[in-house]
All heavy atoms as TSV, in Angstrom:
chain	resi	resn	atom	element	x	y	z
A	1	MET	N	N	-14.689	16.907	-24.511
A	1	MET	CA	C	-13.886	15.990	-23.744
A	1	MET	C	C	-14.760	15.123	-22.847
A	1	MET	O	O	-14.444	13.958	-22.653
A	1	MET	CB	C	-12.904	16.827	-22.913
A	1	MET	CG	C	-11.922	15.992	-22.137
A	1	MET	SD	S	-11.037	14.830	-23.151
A	1	MET	CE	C	-9.406	15.367	-23.036
A	2	LYS	N	N	-15.867	15.702	-22.332
A	2	LYS	CA	C	-16.752	14.903	-21.482
A	2	LYS	C	C	-17.349	13.734	-22.257
A	2	LYS	O	O	-17.444	12.615	-21.734
A	2	LYS	CB	C	-17.890	15.760	-20.945
A	2	LYS	CG	C	-17.456	16.760	-19.906
A	2	LYS	CD	C	-18.659	17.552	-19.436
A	2	LYS	CE	C	-18.257	18.651	-18.510
A	2	LYS	NZ	N	-19.399	19.428	-18.065
A	3	TRP	N	N	-17.736	14.015	-23.519
A	3	TRP	CA	C	-18.350	12.938	-24.317
A	3	TRP	C	C	-17.362	11.833	-24.599
A	3	TRP	O	O	-17.728	10.652	-24.597
A	3	TRP	CB	C	-18.910	13.505	-25.622
A	3	TRP	CG	C	-20.123	14.327	-25.377
A	3	TRP	CD1	C	-20.235	15.680	-25.433
A	3	TRP	CD2	C	-21.411	13.831	-24.974
A	3	TRP	NE1	N	-21.518	16.078	-25.135
A	3	TRP	CE2	C	-22.256	14.952	-24.843
A	3	TRP	CE3	C	-21.923	12.586	-24.736
A	3	TRP	CZ2	C	-23.587	14.831	-24.470
A	3	TRP	CZ3	C	-23.248	12.456	-24.376
A	3	TRP	CH2	C	-24.063	13.576	-24.244
A	4	PHE	N	N	-16.094	12.204	-24.839
A	4	PHE	CA	C	-15.089	11.176	-25.112
A	4	PHE	C	C	-14.897	10.290	-23.884
A	4	PHE	O	O	-14.794	9.055	-24.012
A	4	PHE	CB	C	-13.764	11.858	-25.509
A	4	PHE	CG	C	-12.704	10.862	-25.869
A	4	PHE	CD1	C	-12.714	10.237	-27.105
A	4	PHE	CD2	C	-11.710	10.516	-24.974
A	4	PHE	CE1	C	-11.757	9.325	-27.445
A	4	PHE	CE2	C	-10.739	9.594	-25.296
A	4	PHE	CZ	C	-10.766	8.996	-26.545
A	5	ILE	N	N	-14.869	10.889	-22.714
A	5	ILE	CA	C	-14.696	10.114	-21.468
A	5	ILE	C	C	-15.888	9.205	-21.231
A	5	ILE	O	O	-15.744	8.028	-20.877
A	5	ILE	CB	C	-14.433	11.056	-20.289
A	5	ILE	CG1	C	-13.050	11.716	-20.459
A	5	ILE	CG2	C	-14.500	10.320	-18.957
A	5	ILE	CD1	C	-12.746	12.783	-19.458
A	6	LEU	N	N	-17.107	9.731	-21.470
A	6	LEU	CA	C	-18.301	8.900	-21.292
A	6	LEU	C	C	-18.332	7.735	-22.280
A	6	LEU	O	O	-18.719	6.620	-21.919
A	6	LEU	CB	C	-19.543	9.774	-21.446
A	6	LEU	CG	C	-19.825	10.746	-20.314
A	6	LEU	CD1	C	-21.020	11.622	-20.657
A	6	LEU	CD2	C	-20.071	9.997	-19.029
A	7	ILE	N	N	-17.949	7.995	-23.512
A	7	ILE	CA	C	-17.895	6.922	-24.523
A	7	ILE	C	C	-16.851	5.876	-24.133
A	7	ILE	O	O	-17.088	4.664	-24.252
A	7	ILE	CB	C	-17.636	7.503	-25.914
A	7	ILE	CG1	C	-18.849	8.282	-26.394
A	7	ILE	CG2	C	-17.272	6.403	-26.917
A	7	ILE	CD1	C	-18.619	9.094	-27.640
A	8	ALA	N	N	-15.692	6.329	-23.629
A	8	ALA	CA	C	-14.656	5.389	-23.201
A	8	ALA	C	C	-15.147	4.517	-22.044
A	8	ALA	O	O	-14.911	3.312	-22.014
A	8	ALA	CB	C	-13.397	6.147	-22.816
A	9	PHE	N	N	-15.857	5.138	-21.087
A	9	PHE	CA	C	-16.418	4.362	-19.978
A	9	PHE	C	C	-17.427	3.326	-20.484
A	9	PHE	O	O	-17.461	2.189	-20.016
A	9	PHE	CB	C	-17.072	5.257	-18.928
A	9	PHE	CG	C	-16.117	5.797	-17.903
A	9	PHE	CD1	C	-16.118	7.130	-17.604
A	9	PHE	CD2	C	-15.247	4.973	-17.223
A	9	PHE	CE1	C	-15.244	7.635	-16.654
A	9	PHE	CE2	C	-14.375	5.450	-16.279
A	9	PHE	CZ	C	-14.376	6.792	-15.994
A	10	ALA	N	N	-18.252	3.738	-21.437
A	10	ALA	CA	C	-19.246	2.803	-21.996
A	10	ALA	C	C	-18.549	1.644	-22.694
A	10	ALA	O	O	-18.991	0.487	-22.571
A	10	ALA	CB	C	-20.162	3.553	-22.952
A	11	LEU	N	N	-17.468	1.910	-23.430
A	11	LEU	CA	C	-16.726	0.842	-24.081
A	11	LEU	C	C	-16.074	-0.098	-23.062
A	11	LEU	O	O	-16.034	-1.315	-23.272
A	11	LEU	CB	C	-15.668	1.418	-25.023
A	11	LEU	CG	C	-16.196	2.083	-26.290
A	11	LEU	CD1	C	-15.052	2.763	-27.036
A	11	LEU	CD2	C	-16.891	1.072	-27.168
A	12	ILE	N	N	-15.582	0.449	-21.969
A	12	ILE	CA	C	-14.984	-0.383	-20.921
A	12	ILE	C	C	-16.018	-1.299	-20.311
A	12	ILE	O	O	-15.778	-2.482	-20.123
A	12	ILE	CB	C	-14.298	0.525	-19.866
A	12	ILE	CG1	C	-13.073	1.194	-20.454
A	12	ILE	CG2	C	-13.935	-0.282	-18.621
A	12	ILE	CD1	C	-12.474	2.282	-19.590
A	13	ILE	N	N	-17.200	-0.750	-20.010
A	13	ILE	CA	C	-18.284	-1.572	-19.436
A	13	ILE	C	C	-18.764	-2.622	-20.438
A	13	ILE	O	O	-19.021	-3.781	-20.063
A	13	ILE	CB	C	-19.456	-0.680	-18.998
A	13	ILE	CG1	C	-18.996	0.288	-17.890
A	13	ILE	CG2	C	-20.651	-1.493	-18.536
A	13	ILE	CD1	C	-18.541	-0.384	-16.627
A	14	ALA	N	N	-18.854	-2.258	-21.710
A	14	ALA	CA	C	-19.274	-3.221	-22.732
A	14	ALA	C	C	-18.258	-4.350	-22.866
A	14	ALA	O	O	-18.650	-5.514	-23.020
A	14	ALA	CB	C	-19.456	-2.519	-24.067
A	15	SER	N	N	-16.989	-4.025	-22.793
A	15	SER	CA	C	-15.966	-5.050	-22.876
A	15	SER	C	C	-16.032	-5.991	-21.663
A	15	SER	O	O	-15.857	-7.199	-21.781
A	15	SER	CB	C	-14.582	-4.398	-22.945
A	15	SER	OG	O	-13.578	-5.361	-22.956
A	16	LEU	N	N	-16.301	-5.423	-20.491
A	16	LEU	CA	C	-16.438	-6.247	-19.295
A	16	LEU	C	C	-17.648	-7.162	-19.399
A	16	LEU	O	O	-17.597	-8.328	-19.002
A	16	LEU	CB	C	-16.533	-5.345	-18.069
A	16	LEU	CG	C	-16.395	-5.983	-16.710
A	16	LEU	CD1	C	-15.062	-6.673	-16.581
A	16	LEU	CD2	C	-16.547	-4.943	-15.631
A	17	ALA	N	N	-18.751	-6.640	-19.932
A	17	ALA	CA	C	-19.951	-7.463	-20.125
A	17	ALA	C	C	-19.692	-8.580	-21.132
A	17	ALA	O	O	-20.176	-9.706	-20.957
A	17	ALA	CB	C	-21.112	-6.592	-20.577
A	18	SER	N	N	-18.937	-8.281	-22.169
A	18	SER	CA	C	-18.613	-9.298	-23.165
A	18	SER	C	C	-17.768	-10.418	-22.535
A	18	SER	O	O	-17.975	-11.592	-22.831
A	18	SER	CB	C	-17.845	-8.646	-24.318
A	18	SER	OG	O	-17.410	-9.627	-25.216
A	19	ALA	N	N	-16.844	-10.049	-21.675
A	19	ALA	CA	C	-16.044	-11.049	-20.987
A	19	ALA	C	C	-16.912	-11.906	-20.045
A	19	ALA	O	O	-16.710	-13.109	-19.931
A	19	ALA	CB	C	-14.914	-10.395	-20.211
A	20	LEU	N	N	-17.874	-11.263	-19.411
A	20	LEU	CA	C	-18.794	-11.998	-18.525
A	20	LEU	C	C	-19.597	-13.019	-19.319
A	20	LEU	O	O	-19.740	-14.180	-18.907
A	20	LEU	CB	C	-19.717	-11.041	-17.799
A	20	LEU	CG	C	-20.776	-11.685	-16.918
A	20	LEU	CD1	C	-20.136	-12.399	-15.736
A	20	LEU	CD2	C	-21.784	-10.658	-16.445
A	21	LEU	N	N	-20.109	-12.615	-20.462
A	21	LEU	CA	C	-20.873	-13.531	-21.294
A	21	LEU	C	C	-20.000	-14.688	-21.803
A	21	LEU	O	O	-20.444	-15.825	-21.863
A	21	LEU	CB	C	-21.510	-12.787	-22.482
A	21	LEU	CG	C	-22.640	-11.848	-22.116
A	21	LEU	CD1	C	-23.113	-11.110	-23.356
A	21	LEU	CD2	C	-23.779	-12.608	-21.500
A	22	ALA	N	N	-18.757	-14.393	-22.125
A	22	ALA	CA	C	-17.855	-15.436	-22.580
A	22	ALA	C	C	-17.528	-16.400	-21.438
A	22	ALA	O	O	-17.330	-17.581	-21.648
A	22	ALA	CB	C	-16.565	-14.830	-23.132
A	23	MET	N	N	-17.479	-15.883	-20.206
A	23	MET	CA	C	-17.173	-16.729	-19.055
A	23	MET	C	C	-18.339	-17.633	-18.703
A	23	MET	O	O	-18.161	-18.750	-18.227
A	23	MET	CB	C	-16.824	-15.851	-17.848
A	23	MET	CG	C	-16.280	-16.617	-16.693
A	23	MET	SD	S	-15.659	-15.562	-15.377
A	23	MET	CE	C	-17.115	-14.686	-14.885
A	24	ILE	N	N	-19.571	-17.185	-18.953
A	24	ILE	CA	C	-20.752	-17.971	-18.630
A	24	ILE	C	C	-20.889	-19.179	-19.557
A	24	ILE	O	O	-21.415	-20.217	-19.167
A	24	ILE	CB	C	-22.017	-17.087	-18.683
A	24	ILE	CG1	C	-21.986	-16.102	-17.531
A	24	ILE	CG2	C	-23.277	-17.899	-18.645
A	24	ILE	CD1	C	-23.092	-15.064	-17.577
A	25	ARG	N	N	-20.380	-19.057	-20.774
A	25	ARG	CA	C	-20.475	-20.156	-21.722
A	25	ARG	C	C	-19.756	-21.398	-21.186
A	25	ARG	O	O	-18.860	-21.284	-20.339
A	25	ARG	CB	C	-19.851	-19.752	-23.048
A	25	ARG	CG	C	-20.646	-18.684	-23.741
A	25	ARG	CD	C	-20.082	-18.368	-25.072
A	25	ARG	NE	N	-20.813	-17.251	-25.658
A	25	ARG	CZ	C	-20.302	-16.342	-26.421
A	25	ARG	NH1	N	-19.031	-16.402	-26.751
A	25	ARG	NH2	N	-21.031	-15.360	-26.880
A	26	PRO	N	N	-20.135	-22.582	-21.657
A	26	PRO	CA	C	-19.540	-23.823	-21.131
A	26	PRO	C	C	-18.010	-23.881	-21.266
A	26	PRO	O	O	-17.345	-24.388	-20.391
A	26	PRO	CB	C	-20.205	-24.929	-21.952
A	26	PRO	CG	C	-21.402	-24.315	-22.543
A	26	PRO	CD	C	-21.169	-22.850	-22.639
A	27	ARG	N	N	-17.464	-23.355	-22.358
A	27	ARG	CA	C	-16.022	-23.416	-22.567
A	27	ARG	C	C	-15.482	-22.007	-22.794
A	27	ARG	O	O	-15.399	-21.543	-23.928
A	27	ARG	CB	C	-15.703	-24.292	-23.781
A	27	ARG	CG	C	-16.071	-25.745	-23.560
A	27	ARG	CD	C	-15.662	-26.607	-24.706
A	27	ARG	NE	N	-14.266	-26.351	-25.049
A	27	ARG	CZ	C	-13.693	-26.779	-26.146
A	27	ARG	NH1	N	-14.376	-27.464	-27.029
A	27	ARG	NH2	N	-12.433	-26.541	-26.398
A	28	PRO	N	N	-15.125	-21.309	-21.711
A	28	PRO	CA	C	-14.557	-19.965	-21.912
A	28	PRO	C	C	-13.239	-20.076	-22.653
A	28	PRO	O	O	-12.410	-20.942	-22.378
A	28	PRO	CB	C	-14.361	-19.419	-20.510
A	28	PRO	CG	C	-14.403	-20.596	-19.613
A	28	PRO	CD	C	-15.182	-21.669	-20.323
A	29	GLY	N	N	-13.036	-19.231	-23.623
A	29	GLY	CA	C	-11.841	-19.347	-24.426
A	29	GLY	C	C	-11.200	-18.008	-24.693
A	29	GLY	O	O	-11.099	-17.163	-23.812
A	30	ARG	N	N	-10.769	-17.847	-25.930
A	30	ARG	CA	C	-10.032	-16.652	-26.316
A	30	ARG	C	C	-10.853	-15.383	-26.230
A	30	ARG	O	O	-10.308	-14.324	-25.971
A	30	ARG	CB	C	-9.500	-16.814	-27.731
A	30	ARG	CG	C	-8.428	-17.813	-27.862
A	30	ARG	CD	C	-7.895	-17.728	-29.238
A	30	ARG	NE	N	-6.459	-17.665	-29.183
A	30	ARG	CZ	C	-5.680	-18.105	-30.132
A	30	ARG	NH1	N	-6.207	-18.606	-31.210
A	30	ARG	NH2	N	-4.386	-18.019	-30.009
A	31	ASN	N	N	-12.157	-15.480	-26.454
A	31	ASN	CA	C	-12.985	-14.265	-26.436
A	31	ASN	C	C	-12.945	-13.591	-25.058
A	31	ASN	O	O	-12.920	-12.370	-24.972
A	31	ASN	CB	C	-14.424	-14.601	-26.813
A	31	ASN	CG	C	-14.559	-14.947	-28.265
A	31	ASN	OD1	O	-13.720	-14.574	-29.070
A	31	ASN	ND2	N	-15.609	-15.674	-28.594
A	32	MET	N	N	-12.939	-14.380	-23.999
A	32	MET	CA	C	-12.895	-13.813	-22.662
A	32	MET	C	C	-11.568	-13.119	-22.443
A	32	MET	O	O	-11.527	-11.990	-21.935
A	32	MET	CB	C	-13.112	-14.895	-21.616
A	32	MET	CG	C	-13.127	-14.341	-20.192
A	32	MET	SD	S	-13.399	-15.583	-18.932
A	32	MET	CE	C	-11.940	-16.556	-19.063
A	33	VAL	N	N	-10.487	-13.743	-22.835
A	33	VAL	CA	C	-9.152	-13.153	-22.644
A	33	VAL	C	C	-9.023	-11.882	-23.461
A	33	VAL	O	O	-8.505	-10.859	-22.974
A	33	VAL	CB	C	-8.059	-14.173	-23.010
A	33	VAL	CG1	C	-6.697	-13.547	-22.935
A	33	VAL	CG2	C	-8.141	-15.389	-22.105
A	34	ARG	N	N	-9.494	-11.898	-24.693
A	34	ARG	CA	C	-9.430	-10.703	-25.524
A	34	ARG	C	C	-10.247	-9.561	-24.961
A	34	ARG	O	O	-9.824	-8.408	-24.960
A	34	ARG	CB	C	-9.925	-11.028	-26.942
A	34	ARG	CG	C	-8.941	-11.812	-27.753
A	34	ARG	CD	C	-9.469	-12.057	-29.131
A	34	ARG	NE	N	-8.603	-12.971	-29.849
A	34	ARG	CZ	C	-8.947	-13.614	-30.940
A	34	ARG	NH1	N	-10.162	-13.467	-31.427
A	34	ARG	NH2	N	-8.100	-14.417	-31.539
A	35	SER	N	N	-11.441	-9.870	-24.454
A	35	SER	CA	C	-12.298	-8.826	-23.883
A	35	SER	C	C	-11.666	-8.206	-22.650
A	35	SER	O	O	-11.695	-6.982	-22.465
A	35	SER	CB	C	-13.661	-9.409	-23.523
A	35	SER	OG	O	-14.331	-9.824	-24.668
A	36	LEU	N	N	-11.080	-9.039	-21.792
A	36	LEU	CA	C	-10.447	-8.506	-20.592
A	36	LEU	C	C	-9.193	-7.715	-20.940
A	36	LEU	O	O	-8.912	-6.681	-20.329
A	36	LEU	CB	C	-10.129	-9.632	-19.609
A	36	LEU	CG	C	-11.361	-10.289	-18.982
A	36	LEU	CD1	C	-10.957	-11.473	-18.140
A	36	LEU	CD2	C	-12.141	-9.286	-18.171
A	37	ALA	N	N	-8.436	-8.166	-21.916
A	37	ALA	CA	C	-7.251	-7.417	-22.344
A	37	ALA	C	C	-7.648	-6.081	-22.960
A	37	ALA	O	O	-6.996	-5.057	-22.716
A	37	ALA	CB	C	-6.444	-8.244	-23.344
A	38	LEU	N	N	-8.730	-6.074	-23.721
A	38	LEU	CA	C	-9.219	-4.823	-24.297
A	38	LEU	C	C	-9.675	-3.867	-23.199
A	38	LEU	O	O	-9.393	-2.674	-23.251
A	38	LEU	CB	C	-10.385	-5.112	-25.252
A	38	LEU	CG	C	-11.009	-3.901	-25.933
A	38	LEU	CD1	C	-10.005	-3.225	-26.857
A	38	LEU	CD2	C	-12.242	-4.320	-26.689
A	39	ARG	N	N	-10.326	-4.396	-22.174
A	39	ARG	CA	C	-10.777	-3.549	-21.064
A	39	ARG	C	C	-9.594	-2.929	-20.350
A	39	ARG	O	O	-9.614	-1.730	-20.016
A	39	ARG	CB	C	-11.619	-4.360	-20.083
A	39	ARG	CG	C	-12.183	-3.487	-18.959
A	39	ARG	CD	C	-12.776	-4.321	-17.845
A	39	ARG	NE	N	-11.775	-5.088	-17.128
A	39	ARG	CZ	C	-11.028	-4.601	-16.122
A	39	ARG	NH1	N	-11.168	-3.355	-15.732
A	39	ARG	NH2	N	-10.171	-5.358	-15.510
A	40	VAL	N	N	-8.562	-3.700	-20.090
A	40	VAL	CA	C	-7.391	-3.167	-19.423
A	40	VAL	C	C	-6.722	-2.107	-20.303
A	40	VAL	O	O	-6.320	-1.041	-19.805
A	40	VAL	CB	C	-6.407	-4.308	-19.071
A	40	VAL	CG1	C	-5.067	-3.747	-18.616
A	40	VAL	CG2	C	-6.997	-5.212	-18.009
A	41	GLY	N	N	-6.607	-2.370	-21.587
A	41	GLY	CA	C	-6.003	-1.397	-22.495
A	41	GLY	C	C	-6.794	-0.116	-22.561
A	41	GLY	O	O	-6.214	0.988	-22.540
A	42	LEU	N	N	-8.129	-0.204	-22.632
A	42	LEU	CA	C	-8.971	0.984	-22.650
A	42	LEU	C	C	-8.866	1.762	-21.354
A	42	LEU	O	O	-8.828	3.002	-21.352
A	42	LEU	CB	C	-10.423	0.611	-22.920
A	42	LEU	CG	C	-10.770	0.183	-24.337
A	42	LEU	CD1	C	-12.198	-0.347	-24.381
A	42	LEU	CD2	C	-10.611	1.343	-25.287
A	43	SER	N	N	-8.797	1.068	-20.230
A	43	SER	CA	C	-8.693	1.740	-18.950
A	43	SER	C	C	-7.378	2.504	-18.810
A	43	SER	O	O	-7.347	3.648	-18.358
A	43	SER	CB	C	-8.810	0.726	-17.799
A	43	SER	OG	O	-10.066	0.104	-17.818
A	44	ILE	N	N	-6.284	1.884	-19.238
A	44	ILE	CA	C	-4.981	2.545	-19.169
A	44	ILE	C	C	-4.953	3.727	-20.132
A	44	ILE	O	O	-4.444	4.809	-19.779
A	44	ILE	CB	C	-3.866	1.540	-19.484
A	44	ILE	CG1	C	-3.744	0.533	-18.344
A	44	ILE	CG2	C	-2.526	2.239	-19.706
A	44	ILE	CD1	C	-2.811	-0.628	-18.626
A	45	ALA	N	N	-5.492	3.568	-21.320
A	45	ALA	CA	C	-5.511	4.660	-22.294
A	45	ALA	C	C	-6.366	5.835	-21.785
A	45	ALA	O	O	-5.983	7.002	-21.923
A	45	ALA	CB	C	-6.047	4.166	-23.638
A	46	LEU	N	N	-7.505	5.543	-21.174
A	46	LEU	CA	C	-8.348	6.597	-20.629
A	46	LEU	C	C	-7.638	7.339	-19.498
A	46	LEU	O	O	-7.682	8.570	-19.419
A	46	LEU	CB	C	-9.684	6.029	-20.133
A	46	LEU	CG	C	-10.665	7.025	-19.524
A	46	LEU	CD1	C	-11.057	8.071	-20.568
A	46	LEU	CD2	C	-11.871	6.318	-18.978
A	47	PHE	N	N	-6.977	6.612	-18.604
A	47	PHE	CA	C	-6.247	7.234	-17.514
A	47	PHE	C	C	-5.136	8.131	-18.056
A	47	PHE	O	O	-4.966	9.269	-17.594
A	47	PHE	CB	C	-5.672	6.140	-16.597
A	47	PHE	CG	C	-4.959	6.689	-15.404
A	47	PHE	CD1	C	-5.660	7.252	-14.356
A	47	PHE	CD2	C	-3.578	6.654	-15.327
A	47	PHE	CE1	C	-4.997	7.767	-13.253
A	47	PHE	CE2	C	-2.908	7.170	-14.248
A	47	PHE	CZ	C	-3.616	7.721	-13.191
A	48	ALA	N	N	-4.401	7.637	-19.043
A	48	ALA	CA	C	-3.317	8.443	-19.628
A	48	ALA	C	C	-3.883	9.665	-20.334
A	48	ALA	O	O	-3.294	10.757	-20.236
A	48	ALA	CB	C	-2.524	7.586	-20.622
A	49	LEU	N	N	-5.032	9.529	-21.013
A	49	LEU	CA	C	-5.632	10.667	-21.682
A	49	LEU	C	C	-6.111	11.714	-20.678
A	49	LEU	O	O	-5.948	12.924	-20.905
A	49	LEU	CB	C	-6.813	10.217	-22.530
A	49	LEU	CG	C	-7.529	11.364	-23.247
A	49	LEU	CD1	C	-6.658	11.894	-24.392
A	49	LEU	CD2	C	-8.876	10.941	-23.746
A	50	ILE	N	N	-6.662	11.305	-19.562
A	50	ILE	CA	C	-7.102	12.248	-18.537
A	50	ILE	C	C	-5.892	12.979	-17.947
A	50	ILE	O	O	-5.949	14.202	-17.736
A	50	ILE	CB	C	-7.935	11.536	-17.458
A	50	ILE	CG1	C	-9.291	11.118	-18.022
A	50	ILE	CG2	C	-8.130	12.433	-16.235
A	50	ILE	CD1	C	-10.108	10.263	-17.104
A	51	LEU	N	N	-4.804	12.270	-17.683
A	51	LEU	CA	C	-3.605	12.936	-17.188
A	51	LEU	C	C	-3.067	13.924	-18.222
A	51	LEU	O	O	-2.675	15.050	-17.860
A	51	LEU	CB	C	-2.534	11.887	-16.861
A	51	LEU	CG	C	-2.733	11.101	-15.585
A	51	LEU	CD1	C	-1.603	10.083	-15.424
A	51	LEU	CD2	C	-2.786	12.013	-14.389
A	52	LEU	N	N	-3.021	13.543	-19.485
A	52	LEU	CA	C	-2.538	14.426	-20.540
A	52	LEU	C	C	-3.426	15.648	-20.690
A	52	LEU	O	O	-2.942	16.780	-20.831
A	52	LEU	CB	C	-2.445	13.666	-21.861
A	52	LEU	CG	C	-1.965	14.472	-23.066
A	52	LEU	CD1	C	-0.500	14.802	-22.915
A	52	LEU	CD2	C	-2.204	13.688	-24.338
A	53	ALA	N	N	-4.743	15.457	-20.644
A	53	ALA	CA	C	-5.686	16.564	-20.780
A	53	ALA	C	C	-5.524	17.538	-19.614
A	53	ALA	O	O	-5.587	18.755	-19.784
A	53	ALA	CB	C	-7.114	16.061	-20.851
A	54	HIS	N	N	-5.274	17.042	-18.428
A	54	HIS	CA	C	-5.051	17.911	-17.277
A	54	HIS	C	C	-3.741	18.681	-17.434
A	54	HIS	O	O	-3.672	19.886	-17.166
A	54	HIS	CB	C	-5.053	17.109	-15.982
A	54	HIS	CG	C	-4.824	17.942	-14.756
A	54	HIS	ND1	N	-5.713	18.851	-14.297
A	54	HIS	CD2	C	-3.771	17.991	-13.907
A	54	HIS	CE1	C	-5.229	19.443	-13.228
A	54	HIS	NE2	N	-4.041	18.930	-12.970
A	55	TRP	N	N	-2.715	18.005	-17.889
A	55	TRP	CA	C	-1.416	18.629	-18.069
A	55	TRP	C	C	-1.461	19.707	-19.149
A	55	TRP	O	O	-0.824	20.757	-19.022
A	55	TRP	CB	C	-0.376	17.563	-18.423
A	55	TRP	CG	C	1.023	18.075	-18.539
A	55	TRP	CD1	C	1.787	18.579	-17.548
A	55	TRP	CD2	C	1.787	18.139	-19.740
A	55	TRP	NE1	N	3.008	18.944	-18.057
A	55	TRP	CE2	C	3.055	18.682	-19.393
A	55	TRP	CE3	C	1.553	17.782	-21.061
A	55	TRP	CZ2	C	4.039	18.884	-20.311
A	55	TRP	CZ3	C	2.556	18.000	-21.981
A	55	TRP	CH2	C	3.770	18.534	-21.611
A	56	LEU	N	N	-2.232	19.481	-20.216
A	56	LEU	CA	C	-2.342	20.443	-21.296
A	56	LEU	C	C	-3.349	21.569	-20.976
A	56	LEU	O	O	-3.440	22.528	-21.730
A	56	LEU	CB	C	-2.758	19.760	-22.593
A	56	LEU	CG	C	-1.717	18.838	-23.212
A	56	LEU	CD1	C	-2.289	18.082	-24.408
A	56	LEU	CD2	C	-0.461	19.608	-23.601
A	57	GLY	N	N	-4.096	21.430	-19.900
A	57	GLY	CA	C	-5.042	22.452	-19.523
A	57	GLY	C	C	-6.398	22.322	-20.136
A	57	GLY	O	O	-7.218	23.249	-20.071
A	58	TRP	N	N	-6.698	21.204	-20.777
A	58	TRP	CA	C	-8.007	20.986	-21.395
A	58	TRP	C	C	-9.085	20.805	-20.328
A	58	TRP	O	O	-10.248	21.160	-20.531
A	58	TRP	CB	C	-7.988	19.780	-22.312
A	58	TRP	CG	C	-7.114	19.943	-23.504
A	58	TRP	CD1	C	-6.596	21.114	-23.998
A	58	TRP	CD2	C	-6.629	18.912	-24.345
A	58	TRP	NE1	N	-5.822	20.840	-25.102
A	58	TRP	CE2	C	-5.822	19.517	-25.353
A	58	TRP	CE3	C	-6.799	17.548	-24.385
A	58	TRP	CZ2	C	-5.213	18.787	-26.340
A	58	TRP	CZ3	C	-6.182	16.802	-25.376
A	58	TRP	CH2	C	-5.392	17.426	-26.334
A	59	ILE	N	N	-8.711	20.217	-19.195
A	59	ILE	CA	C	-9.621	20.029	-18.063
A	59	ILE	C	C	-8.935	20.579	-16.824
A	59	ILE	O	O	-7.703	20.581	-16.712
A	59	ILE	CB	C	-10.052	18.569	-17.865
A	59	ILE	CG1	C	-8.833	17.666	-17.665
A	59	ILE	CG2	C	-10.878	18.066	-19.013
A	59	ILE	CD1	C	-9.175	16.226	-17.337
A	60	ASN	N	N	-9.720	21.063	-15.889
A	60	ASN	CA	C	-9.182	21.609	-14.649
A	60	ASN	C	C	-9.689	20.781	-13.479
A	60	ASN	O	O	-10.828	20.336	-13.471
A	60	ASN	CB	C	-9.612	23.061	-14.455
A	60	ASN	CG	C	-9.036	23.944	-15.513
A	60	ASN	OD1	O	-7.885	23.793	-15.914
A	60	ASN	ND2	N	-9.843	24.882	-16.016
A	61	SER	N	N	-8.839	20.607	-12.489
A	61	SER	CA	C	-9.266	19.883	-11.298
A	61	SER	C	C	-10.077	20.820	-10.422
A	61	SER	O	O	-9.810	22.020	-10.347
A	61	SER	CB	C	-8.057	19.349	-10.537
A	61	SER	OG	O	-7.226	20.418	-10.147
A	62	THR	N	N	-11.068	20.299	-9.788
A	62	THR	CA	C	-11.937	21.106	-8.909
A	62	THR	C	C	-12.003	20.439	-7.548
A	62	THR	O	O	-13.061	20.406	-6.908
A	62	THR	CB	C	-13.346	21.243	-9.497
A	62	THR	OG1	O	-13.886	19.939	-9.694
A	62	THR	CG2	C	-13.333	22.009	-10.799
A	63	GLY	N	N	-10.902	19.898	-7.116
A	63	GLY	CA	C	-10.872	19.188	-5.834
A	63	GLY	C	C	-10.888	20.109	-4.635
A	63	GLY	O	O	-11.164	21.311	-4.728
A	64	LEU	N	N	-10.587	19.552	-3.507
A	64	LEU	CA	C	-10.571	20.307	-2.266
A	64	LEU	C	C	-9.402	21.258	-2.234
A	64	LEU	O	O	-8.315	20.947	-2.750
A	64	LEU	CB	C	-10.508	19.344	-1.092
A	64	LEU	CG	C	-11.672	18.375	-0.936
A	64	LEU	CD1	C	-11.388	17.400	0.191
A	64	LEU	CD2	C	-12.947	19.129	-0.652
A	65	PRO	N	N	-9.564	22.419	-1.618
A	65	PRO	CA	C	-8.429	23.347	-1.506
A	65	PRO	C	C	-7.357	22.793	-0.574
A	65	PRO	O	O	-7.664	22.021	0.344
A	65	PRO	CB	C	-9.061	24.617	-0.945
A	65	PRO	CG	C	-10.339	24.189	-0.319
A	65	PRO	CD	C	-10.785	22.963	-1.062
A	66	LEU	N	N	-6.113	23.180	-0.809
A	66	LEU	CA	C	-5.021	22.675	0.001
A	66	LEU	C	C	-4.982	23.322	1.392
A	66	LEU	O	O	-4.511	22.694	2.341
A	66	LEU	CB	C	-3.673	22.920	-0.700
A	66	LEU	CG	C	-3.471	22.139	-1.998
A	66	LEU	CD1	C	-2.163	22.552	-2.648
A	66	LEU	CD2	C	-3.493	20.659	-1.732
A	67	THR	N	N	-5.440	24.533	1.527
A	67	THR	CA	C	-5.446	25.209	2.850
A	67	THR	C	C	-6.827	25.144	3.464
A	67	THR	O	O	-7.833	25.374	2.789
A	67	THR	CB	C	-5.009	26.676	2.678
A	67	THR	OG1	O	-5.904	27.313	1.763
A	67	THR	CG2	C	-3.598	26.770	2.130
A	68	PRO	N	N	-6.888	24.859	4.781
A	68	PRO	CA	C	-8.189	24.832	5.425
A	68	PRO	C	C	-8.750	26.249	5.576
A	68	PRO	O	O	-8.014	27.202	5.696
A	68	PRO	CB	C	-7.916	24.198	6.780
A	68	PRO	CG	C	-6.457	24.378	7.006
A	68	PRO	CD	C	-5.819	24.483	5.664
A	69	ARG	N	N	-10.064	26.356	5.596
A	69	ARG	CA	C	-10.698	27.673	5.741
A	69	ARG	C	C	-10.978	27.997	7.168
A	69	ARG	O	O	-11.287	27.310	8.008
A	69	ARG	CB	C	-11.978	27.702	4.934
A	69	ARG	CG	C	-11.702	27.620	3.486
A	69	ARG	CD	C	-12.992	27.753	2.719
A	69	ARG	NE	N	-12.642	27.660	1.309
A	69	ARG	CZ	C	-13.456	27.920	0.357
A	69	ARG	NH1	N	-14.677	28.285	0.623
A	69	ARG	NH2	N	-13.081	27.816	-0.885
């Protein structure tokens, strides 16, 4: 599961970099919009997958305890 999350983050960053390169060009066009839409879609899918994995018990939260010590 860790590898899948790391790969998803890498794809999100690559999509953002692609949009940046498209924006730097003299005439930003469809490539920039597609890259940003892909980034948003990947981010939403990753968030939903993390929620689903937590709900199914594949990953456990290790946050702060609810009661003070």
